[in-house]
C-alpha positions as CSV (number, residue, x, y, z in Angstrom):
1,M,70.1,24.6,12.2
2,R,67.9,25.1,9.2
3,S,68.0,28.4,7.5
4,D,64.9,30.6,7.5
5,A,64.5,29.9,3.8
6,A,64.5,26.1,4.4
7,V,61.9,26.4,7.1
8,R,59.7,28.5,4.8
9,R,60.0,25.9,2.1
10,Y,59.1,23.1,4.6
11,V,56.0,24.9,5.8
12,V,54.9,25.6,2.2
13,L,55.4,22.0,1.2
14,T,53.5,20.7,4.3
15,L,50.6,23.0,3.6
16,A,50.5,21.9,0.0
17,V,50.3,18.2,1.0
18,L,47.5,18.9,3.6
19,I,45.5,20.9,1.0
20,G,45.9,18.0,-1.5
21,L,44.6,15.5,1.1
22,V,41.6,17.7,1.9
23,G,40.8,17.9,-1.7
24,I,40.9,14.1,-2.1
25,V,38.6,13.6,0.9
26,A,36.2,16.2,-0.5
27,V,36.0,14.4,-3.8
28,A,35.6,11.0,-2.2
29,T,32.8,11.9,0.2
30,P,29.6,13.9,-0.3
31,A,29.4,17.4,1.2
32,S,28.1,17.6,4.8
33,A,26.7,14.2,5.4
34,D,24.7,15.4,8.4
35,P,21.8,12.8,8.0
36,G,24.4,10.1,8.5
37,T,24.9,11.2,12.1
38,D,21.2,10.7,12.8
39,G,20.7,14.4,12.9
40,E,17.4,14.3,10.9
41,G,15.4,15.9,13.6
42,G,12.5,14.6,15.6
43,T,12.8,11.9,18.3
44,A,13.0,8.2,18.5
45,S,9.5,8.2,20.0
46,L,8.1,10.4,17.1
47,R,9.6,8.1,14.5
48,E,8.2,5.0,16.3
49,Q,4.7,6.6,16.4
50,L,4.9,7.6,12.7
51,D,6.1,4.1,11.8
52,A,3.3,2.3,13.7
53,A,0.6,4.7,12.6
54,S,1.5,4.6,8.9
55,R,1.9,0.8,8.9
56,G,-1.4,0.3,10.7
57,Y,-3.1,2.7,8.3
58,L,-1.7,1.0,5.2
59,D,-2.6,-2.5,6.5
60,A,-6.2,-1.4,7.2
61,K,-6.4,0.3,3.8
62,A,-5.2,-2.9,2.0
63,R,-7.8,-5.0,3.9
64,L,-10.5,-2.4,3.1
65,D,-9.7,-2.5,-0.6
66,A,-9.7,-6.3,-0.7
67,S,-13.0,-6.3,1.1
68,K,-14.5,-4.0,-1.5
69,I,-13.4,-6.3,-4.2
70,R,-14.9,-9.3,-2.5
71,Q,-18.1,-7.3,-2.0
72,K,-18.3,-6.5,-5.7
73,Q,-17.8,-10.2,-6.6
74,L,-20.5,-11.3,-4.1
75,T,-22.9,-8.7,-5.4
76,D,-22.4,-9.9,-9.0
77,Q,-22.9,-13.5,-7.8
78,L,-26.1,-12.5,-6.0
79,Q,-27.5,-10.9,-9.1
80,T,-26.9,-14.1,-11.1
81,V,-28.4,-16.3,-8.4
82,E,-31.4,-14.1,-8.0
83,L,-32.1,-14.4,-11.7
84,Q,-31.9,-18.2,-11.4
85,L,-34.2,-18.0,-8.4
86,S,-36.8,-16.0,-10.4
87,S,-36.8,-18.5,-13.3
88,Q,-37.0,-21.5,-11.0
89,S,-39.8,-19.9,-9.0
90,E,-41.9,-19.5,-12.1
91,A,-41.3,-23.1,-13.1
92,V,-42.4,-24.4,-9.7
93,D,-45.4,-22.1,-9.7
94,E,-46.5,-23.6,-13.0
95,I,-46.2,-27.1,-11.4
96,A,-48.4,-26.0,-8.5
97,V,-51.0,-24.5,-10.8
98,A,-51.2,-27.7,-12.9
99,A,-51.6,-29.8,-9.8
100,Y,-54.4,-27.6,-8.5
101,M,-56.2,-27.6,-11.9
102,S,-56.1,-31.4,-12.1
103,G,-57.5,-31.7,-8.6
104,G,-54.4,-33.8,-7.5
105,L,-56.0,-37.0,-8.8
106,G,-55.6,-36.4,-12.5
107,P,-52.4,-38.4,-12.9
108,L,-53.7,-41.3,-10.8
109,A,-57.0,-41.3,-12.7
110,G,-55.1,-41.4,-15.9
111,V,-53.2,-44.5,-14.9
112,L,-56.3,-46.3,-13.6
113,G,-58.1,-45.6,-16.8
114,S,-55.5,-47.3,-18.9
115,G,-57.0,-49.7,-21.5
116,S,-54.3,-52.4,-21.2
117,P,-51.5,-53.6,-18.9
118,E,-48.9,-52.3,-21.3
119,T,-50.4,-48.8,-21.4
120,F,-50.7,-48.9,-17.6
121,I,-46.9,-49.6,-17.2
122,D,-46.0,-46.9,-19.7
123,R,-48.1,-44.3,-17.9
124,V,-46.7,-45.3,-14.5
125,T,-43.2,-44.8,-15.9
126,L,-44.0,-41.5,-17.4
127,L,-45.7,-40.2,-14.2
128,N,-42.6,-41.3,-12.2
129,A,-40.4,-39.4,-14.5
130,V,-42.6,-36.3,-14.2
131,A,-42.6,-36.6,-10.4
132,L,-38.8,-36.8,-10.3
133,S,-38.4,-33.8,-12.5
134,E,-40.8,-31.8,-10.4
135,D,-39.0,-32.8,-7.2
136,A,-35.6,-31.8,-8.7
137,Q,-37.0,-28.4,-9.6
138,V,-38.3,-27.9,-6.1
139,R,-35.0,-29.0,-4.6
140,E,-33.1,-26.7,-7.0
141,L,-35.3,-23.8,-6.0
142,T,-34.6,-24.4,-2.3
143,S,-30.8,-24.6,-2.9
144,T,-30.9,-21.4,-4.9
145,R,-32.8,-19.6,-2.1
146,E,-30.1,-20.8,0.3
147,R,-27.4,-19.5,-1.9
148,V,-29.1,-16.1,-2.1
149,A,-29.3,-15.9,1.7
150,A,-25.6,-16.9,2.0
151,A,-24.5,-14.3,-0.5
152,K,-26.5,-11.6,1.3
153,A,-25.0,-12.6,4.6
154,A,-21.5,-12.6,3.1
155,I,-22.0,-9.1,1.7
156,D,-23.3,-7.9,5.1
157,A,-20.1,-9.4,6.7
158,E,-17.9,-7.5,4.2
159,V,-19.7,-4.2,5.0
160,K,-19.1,-4.7,8.7
161,H,-15.4,-5.6,8.0
162,Q,-15.0,-2.4,5.9
163,Q,-16.5,-0.3,8.7
164,A,-14.0,-1.9,11.1
165,Q,-11.1,-1.1,8.8
166,L,-12.3,2.5,8.4
167,T,-12.3,2.8,12.2
168,V,-8.7,1.5,12.3
169,M,-7.6,4.0,9.6
170,A,-9.2,6.9,11.5
171,E,-7.5,5.8,14.7
172,R,-4.1,5.5,13.0
173,K,-4.5,8.8,11.3
174,A,-5.3,10.5,14.6
175,Q,-2.3,8.7,16.2
176,A,0.2,10.1,13.6
177,E,-1.3,13.6,13.8
178,K,-1.1,13.7,17.6
179,A,2.5,12.6,17.5
180,L,3.3,15.4,15.1
181,R,1.5,18.0,17.2
182,T,3.4,16.8,20.3
183,A,6.6,17.3,18.3
184,G,5.6,20.9,17.4
185,G,4.2,20.3,13.9
186,G,1.2,18.7,12.3
187,Q,-0.5,21.7,10.7
188,V,-2.0,21.1,7.2
189,T,0.3,22.4,4.4
190,S,0.0,22.7,0.6
191,G,2.7,20.1,0.2
192,F,4.1,18.8,-3.1
193,T,1.7,17.0,-5.4
194,S,1.4,16.7,-9.2
195,S,-0.2,14.4,-11.7
196,N,2.6,14.9,-14.1
197,S,5.1,12.7,-12.3
198,S,6.0,9.5,-14.1
199,L,4.5,6.2,-12.8
200,A,6.7,3.7,-11.1
201,A,6.5,-0.1,-11.7
202,P,4.5,-1.5,-8.8
203,A,6.3,-3.5,-6.1
204,R,5.1,-7.0,-5.2
205,R,2.1,-7.4,-2.9
206,N,0.5,-10.3,-1.1
207,A,-2.5,-11.9,-2.7
208,D,-4.8,-10.0,-0.3
209,G,-3.2,-6.7,-1.3
210,T,-1.1,-6.2,1.9
211,W,2.7,-5.6,1.8
212,P,4.8,-8.7,2.5
213,S,7.2,-8.5,5.4
214,E,10.8,-8.0,4.2
215,S,14.1,-8.0,6.0
216,C,17.3,-6.1,5.4
217,S,18.5,-8.8,3.0
218,L,20.0,-7.1,0.0
219,N,23.2,-5.1,-0.5
220,D,22.7,-1.4,-0.3
221,P,24.2,0.1,-3.4
222,T,24.6,3.5,-1.7
223,T,26.5,2.2,1.4
224,S,28.2,-0.9,2.8
225,G,25.0,-1.9,4.6
226,C,21.7,-3.6,3.5
227,I,18.2,-2.6,2.5
228,T,14.9,-4.5,1.9
229,P,13.9,-5.6,-1.6
230,R,11.1,-3.0,-1.6
231,T,13.4,-0.2,-0.7
232,L,15.8,-1.2,-3.5
233,H,12.9,-1.3,-5.9
234,A,11.9,2.3,-4.9
235,L,15.5,3.5,-5.2
236,N,15.9,2.0,-8.7
237,Q,12.5,3.3,-9.8
238,A,13.5,6.8,-8.7
239,K,16.8,6.6,-10.6
240,A,15.0,5.3,-13.7
241,A,12.8,8.4,-13.4
242,G,15.8,10.7,-13.6
243,F,16.6,11.3,-9.9
244,T,20.3,10.3,-9.9
245,R,21.9,12.7,-7.4
246,Y,23.6,11.4,-4.3
247,V,21.7,9.0,-2.1
248,S,22.4,7.3,1.3
249,C,20.1,4.6,2.6
250,F,21.4,2.2,5.3
251,R,23.1,3.4,8.5
252,A,23.6,1.3,11.6
253,S,23.1,4.1,14.2
254,G,20.0,5.8,15.3
255,S,16.3,4.9,15.3
256,G,13.7,4.9,12.6
257,E,13.9,2.9,9.3
258,H,17.5,3.6,8.3
259,P,19.0,0.8,10.5
260,K,16.2,-1.6,9.2
261,G,17.1,-0.9,5.6
262,R,13.8,0.8,5.0
263,A,14.8,4.4,4.4
264,C,16.9,6.5,2.0
265,D,18.0,10.1,2.1
266,F,18.1,11.8,-1.4
267,A,20.4,14.8,-1.5
268,A,18.9,17.9,-3.3
269,Q,22.3,19.1,-4.3
270,A,24.4,17.3,-6.9
271,G,27.4,17.2,-4.6
272,G,25.7,15.7,-1.6
273,F,24.1,17.0,1.6
274,G,24.9,20.7,2.1
275,G,23.0,23.7,3.2
276,T,19.4,24.6,2.5
277,A,18.5,23.9,-1.1
278,T,17.6,26.8,-3.4
279,G,16.8,27.4,-7.0
280,G,17.2,24.3,-9.2
281,D,18.3,22.1,-6.2
282,R,15.0,22.9,-4.4
283,A,13.1,22.2,-7.6
284,Y,14.8,18.8,-7.7
285,G,13.7,18.0,-4.2
286,N,10.2,19.2,-4.9
287,N,9.9,17.0,-8.0
288,L,11.4,14.0,-6.1
289,A,9.0,14.4,-3.2
290,T,6.1,14.7,-5.7
291,Y,7.3,11.5,-7.5
292,F,7.2,9.5,-4.3
293,I,3.8,10.7,-3.3
294,R,2.2,10.0,-6.7
295,N,3.7,6.5,-6.5
296,A,3.1,5.9,-2.8
297,S,0.6,3.0,-3.3
298,R,2.7,1.5,-6.0
299,L,6.0,1.5,-4.1
300,G,4.8,1.0,-0.5
301,V,5.8,4.4,0.8
302,L,5.4,4.8,4.6
303,Y,6.1,8.6,4.7
304,V,8.2,11.3,3.0
305,I,9.8,14.3,4.6
306,W,11.0,17.4,2.7
307,F,11.4,21.0,3.5
308,R,9.9,21.1,6.9
309,Q,6.9,19.1,5.8
310,I,6.0,15.4,6.1
311,W,3.6,13.4,4.0
312,L,1.6,10.6,5.7
313,P,-0.7,8.1,3.8
314,G,-3.7,9.0,6.0
315,S,-3.1,12.7,6.5
316,G,-1.4,14.1,3.4
317,W,1.2,16.9,3.9
318,R,1.7,18.3,7.4
319,S,4.2,20.7,8.9
320,Y,7.3,19.1,10.4
321,S,9.6,20.6,13.0
322,G,13.0,19.1,12.8
323,G,15.3,21.2,14.9
324,G,16.8,24.0,12.9
325,S,19.6,22.6,10.8
326,P,19.2,21.8,7.1
327,S,19.4,18.1,7.8
328,A,17.0,18.2,10.8
329,D,14.5,20.3,8.8
330,H,15.0,18.2,5.7
331,T,15.8,21.3,3.6
332,N,18.8,19.7,2.0
333,H,17.5,16.2,1.3
334,V,14.3,14.2,0.8
335,H,13.7,11.5,3.3
336,L,11.9,8.3,2.2
337,S,10.6,5.7,4.6
338,M,9.3,2.5,3.2
339,Y,6.8,-0.1,4.6
């Protein structure tokens, strides 16, 4: 049998090994990775509603902006064509006045009064050239009038299109706010905004201003999963702006944008996800949330959640009820969802 002293040495040695292992695990993994267990609060239904509402709003906003650009171009074209129409109308009016003053037979009388066959031929040729010129001016005037009418019709169509997009935006805004109220939040808050945040390099858009569809096709540098090119761009831009604390993007479980590679959780504390952020850690989260909001249209931000508040593109900052824990209430990390 072992002596009591030997048993004590064995217990002490075993405890030392266990403490060492715990220390290794603590260094290798961030503190309290609650968001990784899909404990971010809310429900799958809420996240689905917010995703659909924000996407619909941003799509309509892109179409509205593109329509306004087209309207401006059409208005400029209309002004140019109307100037041409005014000038051409004056020229045709002069032709009409000259014809009236000559009694309509002036040119013919001039030809018949020619003194010789040679003069007669010359005058016929000249009159034919004048008639062709006058005819061209009249036809040009008619064409310009048609272009003016077409430009006005196109502008009217753009205005109707804009009204339709504004209606869609209002409906999507109401959809998101209703979903938040149903979940116990949605009240207007002061939020986090500042014009002092640095500007991010804009992500790629389609020619019409909409966001291209992207799949989870790139390696996620924060996990072993994947993220979309737009999400990686936002992540890299945030790092370039100085936000370099622990981040976790892809996760296979749960609902929302994380399994699609369209979301990242940015820890407020340097060591990872822990308890509620205070002091400098909370200031870090405030600044990061502000950065994403200022660059929302440049990066393609769908929504941001931080410290019991959520930012939506159509509604701004609203209260958000997560469930009580630091991860569910987003008081230990900034959640970023991308289009």
